[in-house]
C-alpha positions as CSV (number, residue, x, y, z in Angstrom):
1,X,-3.3,4.7,-8.3
2,X,-2.9,5.9,-4.8
3,X,-4.1,4.7,-1.4
4,X,-3.6,6.3,2.0
5,X,-6.3,4.6,4.0
6,X,-5.3,3.9,7.7
7,X,-7.2,0.6,7.9
8,X,-6.7,-2.4,5.7
9,X,-9.6,-4.1,3.9
10,X,-10.6,-7.7,4.1
11,X,-11.5,-8.0,0.4
12,X,-10.2,-11.1,-1.3
13,X,-9.6,-12.1,-4.9
14,X,-11.9,-15.2,-4.6
15,X,-14.9,-12.9,-4.1
16,X,-14.4,-11.5,-7.6
17,X,-15.0,-14.8,-9.5
18,X,-13.1,-13.9,-12.7
19,X,-10.3,-15.4,-14.8
20,X,-6.8,-14.1,-14.2
21,X,-6.8,-12.1,-17.4
22,X,-10.3,-10.7,-17.0
23,X,-9.6,-10.1,-13.3
24,X,-6.7,-7.8,-14.0
25,X,-8.6,-5.8,-16.6
26,X,-11.8,-5.5,-14.6
27,X,-9.9,-4.5,-11.5
28,X,-8.0,-1.8,-13.3
29,X,-11.2,-0.4,-14.7
30,X,-12.8,-0.5,-11.3
31,X,-9.9,1.2,-9.6
32,X,-9.6,3.8,-12.3
33,X,-13.3,4.6,-11.9
34,X,-13.0,4.9,-8.1
35,X,-10.1,7.3,-8.3
36,X,-11.2,9.4,-11.3
37,X,-13.3,11.8,-9.2
38,X,-10.8,12.0,-6.4
39,X,-7.9,13.7,-8.1
40,X,-8.7,17.3,-7.0
41,X,-9.1,16.7,-3.3
42,X,-6.9,13.7,-2.7
43,X,-3.7,15.5,-1.7
44,X,-5.5,17.7,0.8
45,X,-7.3,14.8,2.3
46,X,-4.2,12.6,3.0
47,X,-1.2,15.0,2.8
48,X,-2.6,18.4,3.6
49,X,-2.5,20.3,6.9
50,X,-5.9,18.9,7.9
51,X,-5.2,15.3,7.1
52,X,-6.4,12.9,9.8
53,X,-2.9,11.6,10.2
54,X,0.3,13.2,8.8
55,X,2.0,11.5,5.9
56,X,5.0,10.3,8.0
57,X,6.0,7.9,5.2
58,X,6.9,10.9,3.0
59,X,9.8,11.9,5.3
60,X,11.0,8.3,5.5
61,X,11.0,8.0,1.7
62,X,12.7,11.4,1.3
63,X,15.4,10.3,3.7
64,X,16.0,7.0,1.8
65,X,16.3,8.9,-1.5
66,X,18.7,11.4,-0.1
67,X,20.8,8.7,1.5
68,X,21.0,6.9,-1.8
69,X,21.9,10.0,-3.7
70,X,19.1,9.2,-6.1
71,X,19.1,11.5,-9.2
72,X,16.6,10.0,-11.5
73,X,13.5,9.0,-9.5
74,X,10.3,7.3,-10.8
75,X,7.0,7.3,-8.8
76,X,5.1,4.2,-10.1
77,X,1.5,5.0,-9.2
78,X,2.1,8.7,-8.5
79,X,-1.6,9.7,-8.1
80,X,-1.8,13.6,-8.2
81,X,1.9,13.8,-7.5
82,X,1.3,13.6,-3.8
83,X,4.9,12.6,-3.1
84,X,6.6,14.0,-6.2
85,X,5.6,17.6,-5.3
86,X,7.6,17.1,-2.0
87,X,10.6,15.1,-3.3
88,X,12.3,17.7,-5.5
89,X,16.0,18.2,-4.7
90,X,19.1,19.7,-6.5
91,X,20.2,17.5,-9.2
92,X,17.2,15.3,-9.0
93,X,14.9,14.5,-12.0
94,X,11.4,13.3,-11.3
95,X,9.2,11.0,-13.3
96,X,5.8,9.4,-12.6
97,X,2.9,7.5,-14.0
98,X,-0.6,6.5,-12.8
99,X,-3.4,4.2,-13.9
100,X,-6.0,7.0,-13.7
101,X,-5.8,9.7,-16.4
102,X,-7.5,12.3,-14.1
103,X,-4.7,11.7,-11.5
104,X,-2.1,12.3,-14.2
105,X,-3.8,15.4,-15.4
106,X,-3.8,16.8,-11.8
107,X,-0.2,15.8,-11.3
108,X,0.8,17.7,-14.5
109,X,-1.1,20.7,-13.3
110,X,0.5,20.7,-9.9
111,X,4.1,20.0,-11.1
112,X,4.1,22.5,-14.0
113,X,4.9,25.5,-11.7
114,X,7.7,23.4,-10.1
115,X,9.3,23.0,-13.6
116,X,8.4,19.4,-14.3
117,X,7.6,18.9,-18.1
118,X,4.3,17.2,-18.7
119,X,5.9,14.4,-20.7
120,X,7.6,13.2,-17.5
121,X,4.1,12.2,-16.2
122,X,2.1,9.6,-18.1
123,X,-0.7,7.1,-17.9
124,X,0.5,3.6,-17.1
125,X,0.0,0.4,-15.0
126,X,2.5,-1.2,-12.6
127,X,1.6,-4.6,-14.1
128,X,3.0,-3.7,-17.5
129,X,6.7,-3.5,-17.8
130,X,6.6,-1.2,-20.9
131,X,4.8,1.4,-18.8
132,X,8.0,1.9,-16.7
133,X,9.3,4.0,-19.6
134,X,13.0,4.8,-19.4
135,X,13.5,7.7,-21.9
136,X,17.0,8.6,-20.7
137,X,18.1,5.3,-19.3
138,X,17.4,3.3,-16.1
139,X,16.4,5.1,-12.9
140,X,18.4,5.5,-9.7
141,X,15.3,4.9,-7.6
142,X,11.7,3.9,-8.0
143,X,9.0,4.3,-5.4
144,X,5.6,2.6,-5.4
145,X,3.0,3.7,-2.8
146,X,-0.7,3.1,-2.4
147,X,-0.7,0.6,-5.3
148,X,-0.2,-2.9,-4.0
149,X,-3.5,-3.0,-2.1
150,X,-5.3,-2.9,-5.5
151,X,-3.1,-5.5,-7.3
152,X,-4.3,-9.2,-7.5
153,X,-2.0,-11.4,-5.4
154,X,-0.7,-13.3,-8.5
155,X,0.6,-10.0,-9.9
156,X,2.8,-9.1,-7.0
157,X,5.9,-10.8,-8.4
158,X,5.3,-9.0,-11.8
159,X,5.2,-5.6,-10.1
160,X,8.4,-6.5,-8.2
161,X,10.1,-7.6,-11.5
162,X,9.0,-4.4,-13.2
163,X,10.4,-2.3,-10.4
164,X,13.7,-4.1,-10.6
165,X,13.8,-3.9,-14.4
166,X,13.5,-0.2,-14.5
167,X,16.5,0.4,-12.1
168,X,20.2,0.5,-12.7
169,X,22.3,-2.0,-10.7
170,X,22.5,-0.7,-7.2
171,X,19.3,1.3,-7.7
172,X,16.8,1.7,-4.8
173,X,13.3,0.5,-4.8
174,X,10.8,1.6,-2.1
175,X,7.5,-0.2,-2.0
176,X,4.6,0.5,0.3
177,X,1.9,-1.9,1.5
178,X,-0.8,-2.2,4.2
179,X,0.3,-4.4,7.2
180,X,-1.7,-7.6,7.3
181,X,-0.5,-8.2,10.9
182,X,-2.2,-5.0,12.0
183,X,-5.4,-6.9,11.7
184,X,-4.4,-8.9,14.8
185,X,-4.4,-5.6,16.8
186,X,-7.6,-4.0,15.6
187,X,-10.0,-6.4,17.3
188,X,-12.5,-5.8,14.5
189,X,-13.6,-7.5,11.3
190,X,-10.0,-7.5,10.1
191,X,-8.9,-9.5,13.1
192,X,-11.6,-12.1,12.3
193,X,-10.6,-12.2,8.6
194,X,-6.9,-12.7,9.5
195,X,-7.7,-15.3,12.2
196,X,-10.1,-17.3,10.0
197,X,-8.6,-17.0,6.5
198,X,-4.8,-16.8,7.3
199,X,-4.4,-18.8,10.5
200,X,-7.2,-21.3,11.0
201,X,-8.1,-21.9,7.3
202,X,-11.4,-23.7,8.1
203,X,-11.8,-25.1,4.6
204,X,-8.6,-27.0,4.9
205,X,-9.3,-28.0,8.5
206,X,-12.9,-29.1,8.2
207,X,-12.2,-32.4,6.2
208,X,-10.0,-33.6,9.1
209,X,-12.7,-33.1,11.8
210,X,-15.3,-35.6,10.7
211,X,-18.2,-35.5,13.1
212,X,-16.6,-32.6,15.0
213,X,-16.9,-30.2,12.1
214,X,-19.9,-28.4,13.8
215,X,-17.6,-27.7,16.7
216,X,-15.3,-25.7,14.4
217,X,-18.2,-23.4,13.4
218,X,-19.1,-23.0,17.1
219,X,-15.5,-22.1,17.9
220,X,-15.3,-19.5,15.1
221,X,-18.6,-18.0,16.3
222,X,-17.1,-17.8,19.7
223,X,-14.1,-15.9,18.4
224,X,-16.4,-13.6,16.3
225,X,-18.5,-12.8,19.4
226,X,-15.4,-11.4,21.1
227,X,-14.6,-9.0,18.3
228,X,-16.2,-5.9,16.9
229,X,-16.9,-7.3,13.5
230,X,-19.2,-4.4,12.7
231,X,-16.1,-2.1,12.6
232,X,-14.8,-0.3,10.7
233,X,-17.9,0.8,8.7
234,X,-17.7,-0.2,5.1
235,X,-17.1,2.7,2.7
236,X,-19.3,2.9,-0.4
237,X,-17.2,2.9,-3.5
238,X,-13.8,2.3,-2.0
239,X,-14.6,-1.1,-0.4
240,X,-16.1,-2.3,-3.7
241,X,-12.6,-2.5,-5.2
242,X,-9.9,-5.0,-4.3
243,X,-8.1,-3.6,-1.2
244,X,-5.5,-6.1,0.1
245,X,-3.1,-6.1,3.0
246,X,0.3,-7.8,2.9
247,X,2.3,-10.0,5.2
248,X,5.6,-8.0,5.7
249,X,7.6,-11.2,6.2
250,X,6.3,-12.8,2.9
251,X,6.6,-9.6,0.9
252,X,10.1,-9.1,2.0
253,X,11.0,-12.6,0.9
254,X,9.3,-12.0,-2.4
255,X,11.3,-8.9,-2.9
256,X,14.5,-10.7,-2.2
257,X,13.5,-13.5,-4.6
258,X,12.9,-10.8,-7.3
259,X,16.5,-9.8,-7.2
260,X,16.8,-7.2,-4.4
261,X,19.3,-7.2,-1.6
262,X,19.6,-5.4,1.8
263,X,15.8,-5.3,2.0
264,X,14.5,-3.5,5.1
265,X,11.0,-3.4,6.6
266,X,10.1,0.1,7.8
267,X,6.8,0.6,9.6
268,X,4.6,3.7,9.8
269,X,1.2,4.9,11.0
270,X,1.4,3.5,14.5
271,X,-1.7,3.2,16.7
272,X,-1.2,3.5,20.5
273,X,-4.4,1.4,21.0
274,X,-6.8,-0.5,18.7
275,X,-8.4,2.1,16.4
276,X,-11.9,1.7,17.8
277,X,-10.8,3.4,21.0
278,X,-9.6,6.6,19.3
279,X,-13.0,8.2,19.9
280,X,-12.5,8.0,23.7
281,X,-9.6,10.5,23.5
282,X,-9.0,11.7,20.0
283,X,-6.3,14.3,20.6
284,X,-4.3,12.1,23.1
285,X,-4.7,9.1,20.8
286,X,-3.2,11.0,17.9
287,X,-0.4,12.5,20.0
288,X,0.5,9.2,21.6
289,X,0.5,7.4,18.2
290,X,2.7,10.0,16.6
291,X,5.1,9.7,19.5
292,X,5.5,6.0,18.6
293,X,6.6,6.6,15.0
294,X,9.8,4.7,14.6
295,X,10.1,2.7,11.4
296,X,12.4,0.1,13.0
297,X,10.3,-0.5,16.2
298,X,9.4,-4.2,16.3
299,X,5.9,-3.3,17.6
300,X,5.2,-2.0,14.1
301,X,4.6,-5.6,13.0
302,X,1.3,-5.3,14.9
303,X,0.7,-1.7,15.9
304,X,1.4,0.0,12.5
305,X,-1.1,-0.1,9.8
306,X,1.4,0.2,6.9
307,X,5.0,-0.4,6.1
308,X,7.6,0.3,3.5
309,X,10.1,-2.2,2.0
310,X,13.4,-0.6,0.8
311,X,15.8,-2.7,-1.2
312,X,18.7,-2.4,-3.6
313,X,18.8,-4.0,-7.0
314,X,21.4,-6.7,-6.9
């Protein structure tokens, strides 16, 4: 799996109406089908010279791996080797797996000229611990990008456990997620989703209101009227799959509970203004946003659409 979208989706698990076991299976099938036809053009769209926004997270991850002196590195959810093809270094051995066979096939094709044997790339799921194969022992580092948006919420701890389980003590994990707080900055349908579902929680509030319950609906309608809930346009195919954003404070806590220490939140893909205003000054918007890129800037909690969590296995 791989996901490089600049905007988080408001999709929720409750909309899917399936049991936990069936939910995981059906979601994986849907995600696999979505990405199957994307393997050939994915890298150019999100990592190539003509990408709408440069993959700044790639440099952050490369720096983390270099600083850790990581030799054996696993990319869990490698897609078409979007990161692996850029992370080679002297003394470093790369491995990767992905849910979508077509992505793995493309990764093998791309990595073969770089000397990576095909057996170091395989089909697997981040929700299955056995798919984090360790043919030569535990890894020094494991990265997981573009995957969590498509994982049911109840499976997040399992993914974290699997990442920890594949690492040696002191090994580095780097996990990427969409920033749920960014929805407060977009002033669009994601803002409304966050405001209503995460903050107000009308289903829990309504029983306390008695005869004032209609006032709650009026209040929410008033908030909705102040936002561009028609934006961003929904994307056929992609928006039909589960596509979640994560609260960086909560996910950091979960990572620590899973047995990681020294966990850092590193933000990327900053926006100098809410995305709807990019069309007013496209070139300046991009330039000003790039100038903001600083993974430790506190404004990233709201103005960056994605973040990395980097932690060390305790």
